[in-house]
Backbone as CSV, one residue per row, in Angstrom:
resi,resn,N_x,N_y,N_z,CA_x,CA_y,CA_z,C_x,C_y,C_z
1,MET,-12.857,85.811,-31.881,-13.152,84.256,-31.482,-12.886,84.382,-30.332
2,SER,-13.676,83.532,-29.551,-13.573,83.630,-27.953,-12.713,82.319,-27.594
3,LYS,-12.265,82.599,-26.364,-11.179,81.291,-25.945,-12.320,80.084,-25.287
4,LYS,-11.575,79.090,-25.758,-12.223,77.755,-25.077,-12.043,77.931,-23.482
5,ALA,-13.172,77.348,-22.658,-13.174,77.644,-21.216,-12.830,76.136,-20.844
6,ARG,-12.078,76.250,-19.945,-11.227,74.951,-19.445,-12.259,74.230,-18.124
7,ARG,-12.636,73.208,-18.324,-13.233,72.488,-17.227,-12.208,72.139,-16.028
8,ARG,-12.825,72.096,-14.960,-11.956,71.411,-14.013,-12.160,70.173,-13.797
9,LYS,-11.033,68.914,-13.933,-11.786,67.733,-13.685,-11.803,67.415,-12.135
10,SER,-12.950,66.544,-12.227,-13.252,66.166,-10.815,-12.290,65.176,-10.307
11,THR,-11.832,65.159,-8.926,-11.348,64.214,-8.255,-11.724,62.854,-8.070
12,ARG,-13.067,63.070,-7.871,-13.991,61.493,-7.783,-14.079,60.897,-9.299
13,PRO,-13.813,59.831,-9.107,-13.913,58.629,-10.573,-15.413,58.698,-10.778
14,ARG,-15.876,58.672,-12.088,-17.525,58.625,-12.848,-17.512,57.256,-12.198
15,LEU,-18.630,56.847,-11.620,-19.306,55.451,-11.262,-20.710,55.229,-11.827
16,SER,-21.114,54.153,-12.218,-22.150,53.851,-12.473,-23.209,53.655,-11.322
17,ALA,-24.647,53.487,-11.437,-25.392,53.376,-10.537,-25.187,52.168,-9.678
18,ALA,-24.687,51.257,-10.443,-24.390,49.908,-10.020,-23.044,50.049,-9.003
19,GLN,-22.304,50.664,-9.360,-20.918,50.696,-8.584,-21.278,51.437,-7.529
20,LEU,-21.951,52.464,-7.166,-22.230,53.236,-6.346,-23.045,52.514,-4.761
21,VAL,-23.462,51.403,-5.332,-24.546,50.601,-4.216,-23.219,49.470,-3.511
22,ARG,-23.252,49.688,-2.026,-22.511,49.065,-1.229,-22.998,48.004,-0.902
23,PRO,-22.404,46.928,-0.602,-23.183,45.635,-0.330,-23.259,45.533,1.364
24,GLU,-24.279,45.103,1.681,-24.799,45.147,3.150,-23.891,44.350,4.188
25,GLU,-23.495,44.664,5.402,-22.488,44.234,6.063,-23.356,42.734,6.420
26,GLY,-22.300,41.540,6.711,-22.598,40.364,7.010,-23.115,39.412,5.819
27,GLY,-22.393,39.884,4.527,-22.410,38.927,3.485,-23.863,38.688,2.841
28,LYS,-24.874,39.154,3.172,-26.141,39.366,2.357,-25.875,39.595,1.340
29,THR,-26.324,38.956,0.132,-26.258,39.460,-1.016,-28.106,39.679,-1.625
30,PRO,-27.949,40.503,-2.353,-29.628,40.883,-2.933,-30.122,39.764,-3.873
31,VAL,-31.089,39.618,-3.934,-31.966,38.339,-4.548,-32.366,39.186,-5.939
32,VAL,-31.893,38.411,-7.106,-32.200,38.955,-8.458,-33.650,38.096,-9.067
33,VAL,-34.467,38.986,-9.262,-35.946,38.019,-9.498,-35.911,38.105,-11.019
34,ALA,-36.137,36.786,-11.651,-36.187,36.704,-12.957,-37.593,37.451,-13.497
35,VAL,-37.650,38.333,-14.652,-38.800,38.903,-15.364,-38.774,37.864,-16.619
36,PRO,-40.188,37.444,-16.965,-40.356,36.519,-18.074,-40.202,37.600,-19.406
37,VAL,-39.650,36.962,-20.501,-39.201,37.829,-21.702,-40.540,37.569,-22.727
38,SER,-41.037,38.738,-23.181,-41.900,38.701,-24.258,-41.740,37.833,-25.104
39,GLU,-43.292,37.056,-25.685,-42.765,36.182,-26.854,-42.045,37.044,-28.025
40,ARG,-41.485,36.181,-28.772,-40.685,36.396,-29.870,-41.886,36.836,-30.653
41,ARG,-41.738,38.036,-31.612,-42.447,38.501,-32.764,-42.111,38.095,-34.278
42,ASP,-43.134,37.672,-34.641,-43.065,37.375,-36.090,-41.968,38.440,-36.991
43,THR,-40.969,38.380,-37.449,-40.197,39.304,-38.192,-40.716,39.483,-39.597
44,GLY,-41.708,38.847,-40.099,-41.713,38.794,-41.618,-42.002,37.288,-42.086
45,PRO,-42.200,37.135,-43.474,-42.900,35.743,-43.765,-41.767,34.933,-44.056
46,GLN,-41.732,33.502,-43.243,-40.608,32.578,-43.184,-40.328,31.856,-44.424
47,LYS,-39.610,31.671,-45.381,-39.513,30.757,-46.447,-39.234,29.458,-45.992
48,SER,-39.994,28.561,-46.619,-39.706,27.210,-46.697,-38.219,26.640,-46.872
49,LEU,-37.973,25.351,-46.660,-36.767,24.762,-47.108,-36.787,24.721,-48.644
50,ARG,-37.788,24.460,-48.883,-38.351,23.901,-50.496,-37.990,25.288,-51.209
51,GLU,-38.572,26.009,-50.831,-38.631,27.550,-51.483,-37.037,28.011,-51.300
52,LEU,-36.401,28.007,-50.285,-35.049,28.146,-50.311,-34.134,27.203,-51.445
53,LYS,-34.458,25.987,-51.491,-33.423,25.211,-52.420,-33.943,25.364,-53.773
54,GLU,-34.982,25.640,-54.204,-35.180,26.207,-55.574,-34.627,27.706,-55.892
55,GLU,-34.615,28.563,-54.834,-33.974,29.747,-55.250,-32.401,29.553,-55.062
56,TYR,-31.842,29.027,-54.500,-30.630,28.754,-54.543,-30.047,27.103,-54.986
57,PRO,-29.993,26.604,-56.054,-29.515,25.412,-56.558,-28.404,25.042,-56.553
58,TYR,-27.406,26.326,-56.361,-25.824,26.348,-56.798,-25.045,26.020,-55.796
59,VAL,-25.972,26.165,-54.263,-24.923,26.591,-53.245,-24.360,25.152,-52.643
60,VAL,-25.276,23.687,-52.829,-24.877,22.700,-52.501,-23.708,22.138,-53.548
61,ALA,-23.605,22.312,-54.538,-23.029,22.088,-55.389,-21.616,22.956,-55.056
62,ASP,-21.568,24.137,-55.012,-20.292,25.118,-54.473,-19.819,24.564,-53.263
63,LEU,-20.781,24.264,-52.407,-19.847,23.552,-50.999,-19.290,22.213,-51.250
64,LYS,-20.110,21.335,-52.050,-19.365,20.434,-52.456,-17.757,20.550,-52.975
65,ARG,-18.226,21.479,-53.802,-16.577,21.685,-54.510,-15.505,22.522,-53.513
66,ILE,-16.022,23.276,-52.816,-15.154,24.005,-51.545,-14.438,22.725,-50.825
67,GLY,-15.589,21.920,-50.410,-14.797,20.623,-49.753,-13.985,19.864,-50.114
68,LEU,-13.955,19.509,-51.482,-13.078,18.914,-52.371,-12.028,19.795,-52.239
69,ILE,-11.801,20.752,-52.287,-10.679,21.680,-52.638,-9.845,21.699,-51.497
70,ALA,-10.478,21.691,-50.122,-9.999,22.067,-49.108,-9.461,20.511,-48.746
71,LEU,-10.060,19.358,-48.739,-9.475,18.079,-48.451,-8.091,17.971,-49.388
72,ALA,-8.013,18.363,-50.851,-6.897,18.044,-51.558,-5.988,18.825,-50.813
73,MET,-6.085,20.084,-50.371,-5.070,21.303,-49.749,-4.505,20.166,-48.564
74,LEU,-5.640,19.728,-47.850,-4.977,19.216,-46.471,-4.141,18.008,-46.979
75,ALA,-4.649,17.209,-48.104,-3.783,15.986,-48.319,-2.406,16.250,-49.032
76,LEU,-2.141,17.277,-49.461,-1.315,18.063,-50.292,-0.059,18.512,-48.931
77,LEU,-0.776,19.113,-47.811,0.182,19.552,-46.958,0.654,18.175,-45.917
78,ILE,-0.122,17.205,-45.818,0.221,16.254,-45.502,1.547,15.409,-45.664
79,GLY,1.304,15.471,-47.281,2.226,14.748,-48.380,3.654,15.740,-47.969
80,LEU,3.457,16.700,-47.921,4.692,17.677,-48.192,5.352,17.177,-46.819
81,ALA,4.451,17.321,-45.624,5.127,17.308,-44.393,5.762,16.144,-44.063
82,VAL,5.092,14.787,-44.584,5.950,13.525,-44.427,7.223,13.642,-45.332
83,LEU,7.127,14.348,-46.791,8.486,14.314,-47.669,9.809,15.167,-47.133
84,LEU,8.968,16.306,-46.319,10.306,17.260,-45.905,10.516,17.054,-44.486
85,VAL,9.890,16.199,-43.970,10.630,16.047,-42.385,11.075,14.718,-42.521
């Protein structure tokens, strides 16, 4: 087996291209020009709200159940805080 070659570490820190640019004397800052973004492309067929409701009829019922459980737990915590303090 051959030995691993050791690389010398450079004494200069690695800087990106933006970090290598020095600001001009006199406090002038460079002007940035906005480039318009291309229009968003259609990523595929969009489902209507009616189709989603038909496909997931249980979601609304589950969200209501979760809300009631959260409300009951909050009421229990408030009741315990009043009793124990």
